[in-house]
Each structure stands twice: as structure tokens, then as C-alpha cells.
C-alpha positions as a LaTeX table, in Angstrom:
\begin{tabular}{lrrr}
\hline
Residue & $x$ (\AA) & $y$ (\AA) & $z$ (\AA) \\
\hline
Met1 & 49.65 & 13.20 & $-28.69$ \\
Ala2 & 53.19 & 14.31 & $-27.80$ \\
Tyr3 & 54.09 & 16.66 & $-25.00$ \\
Lys4 & 54.91 & 20.27 & $-25.80$ \\
Ile5 & 56.76 & 22.78 & $-23.62$ \\
Ser6 & 54.99 & 26.09 & $-23.08$ \\
Asp7 & 56.50 & 29.57 & $-22.90$ \\
Glu8 & 56.45 & 29.26 & $-19.10$ \\
Cys9 & 59.65 & 27.19 & $-19.41$ \\
Ile10 & 62.47 & 28.64 & $-17.28$ \\
Ala11 & 65.16 & 26.63 & $-19.15$ \\
Cys12 & 66.31 & 24.77 & $-16.04$ \\
Gly13 & 66.94 & 21.51 & $-17.94$ \\
Ala14 & 65.19 & 19.23 & $-15.44$ \\
Cys15 & 62.96 & 17.82 & $-18.17$ \\
Ala16 & 65.81 & 17.02 & $-20.54$ \\
Ala17 & 67.70 & 15.16 & $-17.84$ \\
Glu18 & 64.64 & 13.01 & $-17.07$ \\
Cys19 & 63.58 & 12.14 & $-20.65$ \\
Pro20 & 64.19 & 8.40 & $-21.27$ \\
Val21 & 64.61 & 8.86 & $-25.04$ \\
Ser22 & 66.51 & 12.19 & $-25.02$ \\
Cys23 & 63.96 & 13.94 & $-27.25$ \\
Ile24 & 64.19 & 17.23 & $-25.34$ \\
Ser25 & 66.76 & 19.82 & $-26.34$ \\
Glu26 & 67.55 & 23.43 & $-25.54$ \\
Gly27 & 65.86 & 25.81 & $-27.93$ \\
Asp28 & 65.73 & 29.59 & $-28.15$ \\
Gly29 & 65.17 & 30.59 & $-24.53$ \\
Lys30 & 63.28 & 27.42 & $-23.60$ \\
Tyr31 & 63.48 & 23.68 & $-24.07$ \\
Val32 & 61.66 & 21.91 & $-26.92$ \\
Ile33 & 60.40 & 18.37 & $-27.43$ \\
Asn34 & 60.77 & 16.49 & $-30.70$ \\
Pro35 & 57.20 & 15.20 & $-31.18$ \\
Asp36 & 58.33 & 12.37 & $-33.47$ \\
Glu37 & 60.45 & 10.86 & $-30.69$ \\
Cys38 & 58.27 & 11.64 & $-27.64$ \\
Leu39 & 56.92 & 8.52 & $-25.89$ \\
Glu40 & 54.25 & 10.53 & $-24.04$ \\
Cys41 & 55.50 & 9.03 & $-20.77$ \\
Gly42 & 55.09 & 12.26 & $-18.77$ \\
Ala43 & 58.49 & 12.07 & $-17.08$ \\
Cys44 & 59.24 & 15.63 & $-18.18$ \\
Ala45 & 56.00 & 16.98 & $-16.75$ \\
Asp46 & 56.58 & 15.19 & $-13.43$ \\
Val47 & 59.89 & 16.97 & $-12.76$ \\
Cys48 & 59.19 & 20.43 & $-14.20$ \\
Pro49 & 59.07 & 23.05 & $-11.42$ \\
Val50 & 56.73 & 25.33 & $-13.41$ \\
Gly51 & 54.54 & 22.76 & $-15.20$ \\
Ala52 & 55.66 & 23.80 & $-18.68$ \\
Pro53 & 55.39 & 20.39 & $-20.43$ \\
Ala54 & 51.84 & 19.39 & $-21.29$ \\
Lys55 & 50.08 & 17.22 & $-23.87$ \\
Asp56 & 49.73 & 19.15 & $-27.11$ \\
\hline
\end{tabular}
């Protein structure tokens, strides 16, 4: 089950910088995760200041 970024995202980019497979990109007002490329490693969730990434 891939991670998904909630609407609580503040678009700081911390998650994208930490993703080992670069599957996180800037979307419309928040970052989004490509579920087909997500390794479910949790690196994005570990660095997010607002806890926006979570398992879908």
C-alpha cells in the first residue's frame, strides 16, 4: 500500500528531497506521490513537519 499525501501538506518539499526513488512531485498546492513507484519506505513521512504522508 503506497503512501499518499493528505491535504495538510504545506508544500515545503522536505518529502520530495528525502524520497530515494524520486516518486514525489509538486502538484496543485501540495506534493503528490506516484503510487506505482512508491517503495513504501516511509522516508517521506519521517521528515514531514505536518505528518501529511501516510499509508493509503
